[in-house]
N, C-alpha and C positions, 0 to 999 in steps of 0.2 A: 269191329272195324267197319268204318264207313266205306261206301263204294269207291270214292276217289282214292282212299288209302290202299284198298285192295288192288285197284288198277295200277297205281304207282308202284306197289310192291311187285306185281307181276311184270311190269315193264323193267324194273331194276333187275329182277332175276333173268329175264330174257337178255338184257344188255350184258350181264355178267357171264352168261353162258356163251354168248357170241364172242366176248373178249377172251375167254379161256380157251377157245378152240385152237388158236395158234400159240398162245403163250405156254400151254402145257408141253407142247413139243419142244419149244425153246428151253424150258426149264428142265425137261428130262435130259436133253443133250448136255446141258450145262452140268447137271449132277453127275452124269456118267463121265464127262470129260475130266472132272475133278477127282473121280474115284481112282484109288490106287489099284483096285482089283475089280473084276466083274461083280455085279450086284444082281440080286433077284428082286422081283417086283415089290414084295412087302418092304424090303430094306429101302428101295428107291422111294416108295410112298412115305415111309417114316422120315427119310432125309428131307423130302419135299415139305413135309409138315413142319419140321424143325427150322429149315432155312428159307422155305418158300412163302411163309406167312399166308397160307390159305390158297395157294395156287391150285390145289386140287379141291379145296373146300369140302373135305370129308367124303369125296367120291372116289375112293381107291379103285373101284371097278372101272372107272373111266380111263385109268392108267394103262390097262392091258391092251385095249385096241390101239392106243397110240403107240405103245411099244412095238406091236406087230406091224403097224404101218411104217414106222421108222426103220424097222428091220427089213421090210419088204422093199423099201426105197434104197437099201444098201447103206444106211446111216448107222445102223447097229448090227452087231453079230450076236448070236446067242448060242448057248449049249445047255443041255440038261444034265443034271447030276442027281444021283439018289440022295435022299435025306434020311437021316437017322430018326427024325422026329415026325415024319409024315410023308406025303407024296413027294415025288421028285420035284426039284426046283429048276426053273429056267433062269439062267444067268445071262445078263446082257452086258456088253461092252461097246463103246463107241468105236467106229471105224475111222480111217483117215478121211473118207468122204464125209462122215458125220462131223469131224472136227472142222472141215472146210465149210460145211453148211452152217455149223454153229457160229463161226466167225461172220459169215454173211448175214445170217438171221439176227445176230446180236447187233450188227451195224444197222440193219433195217429197223430193229426194235428201238434203238437209241434215236434214230432219225425220226421215227414216228412219234415216239414219246416227246421228244423235244418240240416237234411241230405242234402236237396237240397241247402241250404245256404252254406254248406261245399263244395259241388261240384262247386258252382258258385263263391266261394271266389276268389277275385282277377281278375276275367274275365272282368267285366265291370266297374271297378273302375278306 
């Protein structure tokens, strides 16, 4: 790999990391809002892999601090249940405050997406 390719690759990774910071929280709230029952971290990660098309990009460990932050902000509730197949599992569910935040964040996401799409229109096509 030549030096410019390496630099471009690292810039892309940095950009993707910065983008994912807020989008992971939004995606987590959306997954839990759709869930019919509380979910534990591994199930949330698997659901994100299936429907999120790389929102976690293989970094399941990044999920847990975000879940804790959302819970600390009152957007999620959690409880621990014993597991027959391993250590106890922490289950998460969205709160009413989380549903309100999801509506606001989704609107902000759409507005930002539409704005950026307008700026990018015609550039890379």
